[in-house]
N, C-alpha and C positions, 0 to 999 in steps of 0.2 A: 693063412691064405684061404679066401672064399673064391673057388673057381667061378668064372663067368658062366652063365647060363641065360638062355632065352626062355621067357614064359610068355604064354598068349594072355595078353590083356583083355582083348575083346575080339570078337569075330571081325572080319574084314580088313585082315592084314594089320592090325595093331598088336605090338609086342613090347615086351620090357626087357631089358638087359640088365641083370643083376649080378652083384659080386664084384670081383676085380678083374679088369680088362688089362692084362700085362703080359710081358714076355713069357711068362710061366704058363698062364691060361688062355692065350690065343689060339695055340694049335689045337685045343680040343673044339673050339668054335669053328675054325676054319674047315674042317672036314664036311661040315653040312652046308656051308655057306652057298654054293652053287646051287644045289637042290632047292634051298629055300628061296632064293631070288627068283629062280625058274617058275616056282608055283605061284607066287603073288604078284601081280602086276603094280600092286601099290602097297608098300610097307611104311608104316609110321612106327619108329622105335623109341620107346620112352628110356631115358638114360638115367633118370632121376635116383634110382637105386643102385648106381655104380658106386663102389665103396672106393675104388682107386683106380687110376688110369695111368700108364706110361707111354711112351712113344710107340712101342708095339700095338698097344690098343688103339692108337691114333691111326697107324698104318692099317689096321684091321678094317677100321671104319671107312678109310680111304678105298682099300680094295672093295669092300662091300658096295659102296658107291660106284665104283667103276664097273662091277660086274652088272648092277642095276641098270645102269645106264646103257650097257652093251646090249642088254636084252630089250631096251626101249621101256623100263618099268621105272615107277617113281619110288623113291627112297627118302624119308625124311627122318631126322632125328630130333627128338623134343626133350625138353627139360634137361639142358646140357649142364653137367657138372662144372663149376668153376676151374678145376684142375685140368679138364679137358679143354676148356676155351683157352686157358692159358697156353698150354702145349701147342694147339693148332695155331693161335696167333704167333708164339715165338718161332714156329716152323715155317710160317707164311702159308699155311694151306687152309685156314678158316674158309676161305671163299670158295673152295672147291668142294667143300662139304655141305650138304643140304641140312644146315643146322637152323632150328627154329628156336627162339628164346623160351618158349613156354609151351605146354600143351595146348596151343591155341586152336581155334577153329579155322584157320587160314594157312595156306600152304606157303612155300618159300616165294612164290610169287604174288602173295598177298590175295589170292582167290580163297573164297569161302569153301571149306571142305564140308561136304553134305553126307559123308558116308557111303556115296555111290561110288563105284568104280569108275575109272576113266574110260 
């Protein structure tokens, strides 16, 4: 098992989530979630290097999204692994998550991302 962890990908709220996002690893990430969401008004999280995801990982991403929206912040997930897409679709929650198909230069509303904060 490779515990999930966050790594700074670039400055400006770009992160990568690596490892396994599962029932066993989510509690370690959840502890810092609130402070992370408060600090960055715009976060883009690359999920390409997730090795495995289960329903607890999906619940973690939903909670992260809920917190960001509660603070009025923007959160986007890019490079979504097929396993996560399948779980989200089967659970009927893919529409509530800010999932982008690839590390594109547009946000979920199709607006071009310039790297500037909103």
